[in-house]
N, C-alpha and C positions, 0 to 999 in steps of 0.2 A: 470191616474192611473198608479199603477205598472208592471211594466213586458208589457210595451208596445213594442212591436217587430217593427224594423227601417229594411229598407232594403234599402240600398245606391245604385244601379244596374251601373251607371256611375262611382263609384269607388270599384268596385267588392266588397263591403264590409257589413256587415249586422253588427246589434247589439241590445241591449235593453235599452229603456230608461224608466227614472219614470216620468219624463214628457218634454215634447218639446213647445219655442216658436216660433212663426214662426214671425219673423218683415220683414213683406212685403215689406216695404219703400227701405230697408238696402237690401232686396233680401237674407236674413241668416235666419236659423235655429240654434236656442241654445238646445241643448241635456242636461237634468241633469240625470245621471247616478243613476240606483237602488241603495240601502243604503247595498244589499247584494253584497259583493264586487264579488262573485261566477257568479252574474247576469251582472255586472257591466262591459262587456267585448265589446271589438273590435276584430272581427273577417272578418278574410280576405274570400272570396267566390272563389277568381280566382283559377282554378286550377293547374295551376303554381307554388301556396305559401302553398300548403299542410297544408291547417287549420291553417295559420298562425293568432294567438292573443294571446292580450292581455287586462290587467284591466286597467281602465280609469277612472276618476272623473266626466266628461264632454267632450263636444265638440262643435264645431263650423261649420255649415255646409253652406259653400259658394256656393249657386244655379247657380249661374252665371259663376262661373269658374269653377262649379265641383270639388273643393277642401274642405277638412274638416282639419281643425285643434285640434287634439284630445290633451286634459288637464288629468294634473294627473296620467302621465302614469309612474308607480314606476320602471315597467323594463319590458322588452321585450324579452322572449327567444327566443334563434335561436341555433338550436344545441344542444351542452352542454356550452351555453354562456348565463350571464344576463345582458343586453346593458341597460342601464339607460341613455334616451336622457337628451340634456340637458334641465334644466328648467322645466323637466318632459313634454316636449311637442312633440309631432309629428304630420306631416302634410301628409296628403296622397290627391296624385294627381290621377287622373282619370287612371283606370285601376289597380286598387291596388297598385300603384307606391309610395313608401314612399321615401319622400324628403331625400337627404341626410344628415345623423345626424352627427352634429360637436358638440367638446368639450363633447363628451359621454363618461361614465365612461364603463367598462364593468368589470365582475368577471366571472372565470373560472377556473374548470367546476360550474356549476350551484350546485352540493351537497357539494363537498369540498372548493370550493371557494380558492384555492390553489394561483391563480394568479388574481392582477387586474392590468388594465391598465386604464390610463385617459390620458385627451387631443385626443381624440380618432374621426377620422372620417371614418361615417362607411357607407356603402351602405347594406343595409335587402333586399335580391331576396324572402328570403320563409321561412317557418319554421326552417328550415335546413341551409341555406346557406346566407352568408355575405363575405363580404371583407372591407378590408380599413386598416388604420394605427394605431396609436396610442404611447403613452409613458409608459414606463415600469420604476419603480421605485426600482433599485436594491438596497437592505439595507445590511450595511457590518457593524460587531460591530466596534465602534470608529473611523468609516470614515464617511462623509457626505454620503447621497443620492446621487447614481450615475445612469444618464437616461439611458436608452436603444430606441432608436426609431425603433419599428417594423414598417420598409415600409411595409409590408406586412402581412396584417390578415386576415386569411383565414376560412374556416369551410371546414372538411373535413370527410369522408365518412370511416368507420373504416371497413374494409376490413377484419379484424379478428372476426367480430361480425355480426348475422345475422340482417335481417331489417334495416328502416333506424336509423341507429345510427352515429351521427357526432361528429367530435372533434373538438377543437381550435388549430389549427396552425399558428405560427408564427415565421417571419427571421428577424434578424439586423445585420450588422455586422460594429463591434469595429474597428478603424485603431490604427495601436500603439502611434499616437500623442495623441489620446485620453487619457493616461495615465491612462487607467483601471482598477482595481484592483479585483480580486475574492475574497483576503481577505485584512490586510494591509501589506502584504509582499508578496502576489504572482500578477504578473503583467498579462494581457491577450490584445490578439488582437485575431482576426478574426470573424466567423460566432457566434451567441447566436441564439439556437430555443427554440420556446415556444411550448410544447405540453399538450394539458389541463390534458391529460392525467398522465401525470409524477407531481410529487408536488414541484420538481426544474427544472430551465430553465438546457437547455443543451447545453454547449458550445463547439464548434468544431473548435478550430483554435490552437494557440499557447499559452503557458504557461510561465512565466519566475519568479523564487525565485529570491525576491529584498533582498540578504543576509545582513545583518550587518557586518559580518564575511567575506565579499567578498574578502577584501586583502590577506586573506589566503587559501580560498575557494570561487569557483565561479559555476553557473550554468549558464546552456546555455536557449533558446528557445526550448519546445518541445511539440512535439503534443499532442494534450491534445481534447479526444472525451468524454464529460460525465458529467452528471448530478450533478450538486454541490450545496450544501445543506450552503452556508455562515456563519451559525452560527457554523457550524461544519466542515470546507472543509476536503475531503477527494476524493483524486483525481487517479485513475487506471494509475499504473507505473507498470503495468505487463512487457510490453515490450517499456521501455523509446525511442523513437526515433526525433531527433533534427529536425533542421527547413531544414535545407541541407541531411536530410533522415540518418544521421548519426545514430551510435548505442551509447547512453548514460548509463550510469550506475550509480549506487549508491555502492559505495565499499571502500576500501583497494588495494592498488596495489603496485606491485613490480616494479620499472622501470627496466626490464633488461639489458640496456646500463651505468646508471648510478648504477645501484644497489644501490635504494634507496626507501623506501616507499612513498605514496603519497596516500593522499586520492579524490574520487570522487564522487562530487555531481551534478546527473544528469548532467555530463561532460564526454567527451571521454578520453580513456585511452592515456598517450601519444604514444603509437604505440601498435598496434594489438597485438605483440609479447610479453606487459608486461602482469606480472601473476597477476589472483585476490585473493589475499591473501582470502578477504571476499566480499562476491556480494550478493546482493539480490534485490528484487522489489516487486512488489505487490500493497498497498496501500500508498500512500502520505497523512499523517495528518498533520495538523501544529494547533499549540494553540497559540494563539494571546498571552493570557494571562502568558504564560511562553516563549513565542520566540522558541517555541521549534518544530522541524520536528522531525516525525517520519514514517520511511519505512519498511513495511513489511505486511506479511500478515495479513488479514482484524482481524483474531481474535488475531493474536501477537500484533497489534498498538490499538487493543481496551483492551489488559490487560485480554482477556478473557482465556488466558492460556499461559504459556510459552513456547511454542514449536515450534522452526523455528527460521527463522534469524529475526533478528530486527538491524535498523539502527538508530541513535538518532543523531541530532543536536542541541545542544544548541549555537541557533546563536552569542546571544548577550553575551557567555563565550566563542566562538570562541574555542568550546569543540567537540566531537564526539566520539560516543562508539557504537561499534556491539557488537551484541550478537548472542551465535550460532554457528555451522557449519563451518570450514574455509578449506581452502586449505592451508597448508605449505609444499607443494610439490608430484612429484610425483616419486615414486618409484618402480616401472614394479612390479613384482611376492611381492613384500611385500605392506599388506595391511595398510595404514597409515591414521586413523579417528582421528581427532583433532575437539574438539569443546571448546566454551569459551564467554570469552570477550576481547576486546581491547580496551582502553581508548586513542583516539589522543589527543593532546593539541597542536591545529594548527598555534598557534604563534611559541611555543619552537621545533616544529615538531620532538616531544617525542611519542614514541608507545608500550604504558604498555600492557602485555598481560596478565591477570587474570584469575584464577581460569579455568585454562587447563584442559583440559578432552583429556587422548590420549589413543585410542586404536590401538597396533599393533601386526599384526599377520604376523608371516614369519615361515618357514620350520628350525626348527633345534632340535638336538636330544633330545628326550623328558626325557630320564633319565637324560642328564646333564640341561636341565632347570628345571628339578624336585628338584636337587642336590644345583643347584643356588639358589632357591626359598627355598629351608631346610634351606642354611646357612642362607639368609638373614632375614629369619623367626626369626631365635633361636638368632641372633645377634644381629637383631634392638625389640628384647621383650622388650628392656626397653623406646624405641624411643615413642614420642608422639603418639598417634592415629589419623589416620588422621578424622576432624573434618566437617561432611558436613552441611554446611551454605544454604540458600535460593539461594545463589548464585552459590556455587559449586555444588548444586543438579541441578540447572537449567542448569549448564553446562551437565552434567550426561545425562541425558533424551536428549539429542540434539542426543546421539548416538546410542537409542532405537526404533524401529517401533513406529509409533507415538501412537498406539492404546495398547500400553505398557507403556507409559507414566506415566499414573498415579499409575502403579503397582509397579514403582521402586520409584517416589516420596515418596510413602506411606511407602516403603522398607526403605528408606533411614532415615526418618523421625522417625518412630518406631523402627529398628533396630539399627540406626547409623553406618553401614555400606553395604558394596554390599552382601549382605547374599544368594542371589540366581544370578546366572548368565545368565542374558538376553539375547538376539539374541542383537549381538551390543559391549556386554560388554565379550565376551566369548571369548577373544584374549588372543595372547603370552603373553602380556605385559597389563597389565590396568595399568594407572597412572592417578591419581586425582591430584587437588589440588597444581595445578604447576603456579607457577608465573616466568613470561618469560617478557624480552626486547627484544628491538631493538637495537642493537651494532652498531653506525656509523663507529667503525673505523674498524670492521670486516665485516660489512655490512652482516649479521645477527642473527636470533634469538635464543638468548641464556635464560638459565634458570637463576632465583637468588635464595637464599634459597634451603630450603630443597624440595623434591621431593616426594609426595603422592602414593606408591606403595600398591595400594587396591589387586592386583593379580597379580602370575608371573606363570605362566602354568592354572595348576587346584589348586594352592596351593592360601590359604588367607594368606594376610600380613597383609593389613589396618596398615603400618605405616610410619610416614614422613623420609624417609630414606638422608641420605648424598650424594648429586650427582650434574652430570652438565647433562643438554642436552644443543645441539648446530643444529640450523637446518640453512641450506643453501641454496638459491634457487638460480641456475645459470643455463645459457646455456647450460655449459658443463655436464649437470647431477645435479640433486639436492641433495643431502647426509644431513645424520643426524648422530649425535654423542651422544649416551648414556652411562652412565659412574653412576655405585652404589657402594657406599663406606661403609662399618661398623663401628662403634667405636672400638680402641684398643680393640685387645682381650685377655683375662686373659693368659698371658706365651705366648703372639705370636702380630704379628702385626695385621694390619687391612687386612678386605678381600674386594675385590672389585673386580667387571665387568666390562668391558669396550666393547662397540657394537659401530661398527661404519659400515656404509651402503654409497655406492655410485655404479653408474653404474651395478646394479643387483649383486656385489659381499659384502655380509655381513661379516667384519671381527670382530674375537672376542677373548678377550684375558682375563687371572683372573690371581689373587692373588694366585689362588689353582692349582697348578702343575698338579693333576689329572684331573680337567678339562681339562688345556691346551690338555694333553696327549689324551683325549677322542676326541677332534675335530682333532687333528695328526694322531688319528689312524684311524676317519671315512673312508672307502672308498669313492672316488669321486662319484660313482654315486649316493650313501646315502646321501651325503651334497650338492647334485645338482638338479634342477626340472627345467623344461622346460614347457611351454604353446607352443604347436603345432599349435595351431589356431592364434597367433600373435607374434610367432620365440619369446619372450620373454626367458631368461633364468636367473636364480638364486642360486648360490653358496655361502656356509658359508666355512669361514675356520681361521686359524688361525691368529692372528693380530700381528705385530712386537711390541714389547716391546716401541720401541720408538716411533712409533705411537702414543701409549696412553700416554708416558712422555709429549710429545709435547702437545697432548690435554689437560691434568691436568694443564702442568705449564701455558695455554695459558690461561684458566679459573680462 
């Protein structure tokens, strides 16, 4: 009849049978299990196996050898793993010893089934503990499956949780000669860990980008410890370190010996003294469909918002672009903030600076600044207004606090101009929509076309104005030149203003004699600023006309 309790003392097991047939001549007993799967269970009674049990459809008990061959076992739950024996068979020896399982399948964890292993050789010790090895098929879009052989698979107690909670852990090593890939263009060597609590494998070793454009830009092996989703590879590169513990960067730097710009993409700067014109880190994402790499904050890379730095390499096109804040020199007590976009053609070695926003703050006579603003505003009234596109707005918001980003975007989209001076935009000069290039003859960054003058001092301008900007980054001291010029005035010539800064000295001259006289008449103490903590000194004074003429002639 149904539900016949069976005790197997030599094997430390118990079960329930619907019927059993004792074949005396063969010294075996055939057990047929109940139709109810909840009753068709083999359960260990061994004190060290913590109630290990599993379903079965039948069994053969060998009385002479005290062994049991259990059939129809769909899987055995051990810890958080579901183990499927080969041919659904389990052999039990005396003392509740389960014969080593070979060619077994395993999924873990038992709820989410994140990971699947095949060709497993496993020793089951209890309801929580097992050890063995197996093979994992790592699937990457567009590539053949890659085998990862985990030589050590085991279950570990989860110390972060109360009670007998176990998880599956496995470790493998991948040598460089395997040519293993995390994606179609990312190579890997080192350790691989499987932690069943995590959805993806954890790679703890070295990765390298296999760049199509490596003739123009290359990358090095870099240290990696991250869980990797092969369908959407994102790697933490907050502080990228090379194979020899060298610091790697994503950016555009200026070689301070050769005075030339060059890009880095998980590569060293040429020398530690080279200046980072643009630099970022955070998350590295690769899109195999477009063969594009992106680096920046997770939000920036995923396009959640436009705030922060973003580095994009279009590998098959041999071009890269950067967006966000940049470093165009250090100017002592002059606050010089710049943001925008740089396009770098890797083959042509050109660098184009687009939608540049500059917020420059410096000590200067307020009345003279107000006079300059009034002249430029009146004289440029017929000039085109600044047009804020999505790209130029993206540049402007980099200079304000992150919590004001949406307010500034809304302001520029609705009003069409900077109607409110948010922190970061409240500087002596606010310039936008500036286009610049890297000039290989002068080794400087210079403007092309008109300059968007949003504000001068406290006065709203919002006009595209003729002029020039040049920036030079040098070991001897960074410098910049600013020049603004109006159209010819009725009954007179052009009005213009020229600023040049280097080594703590701001020299200024204008076409307006009254403006120049105001600078000359100012007492030295009224045009000098000193930071007692740093020892930095700033001073403004009248510039020689020759300096202005030479600059304008060169530009």
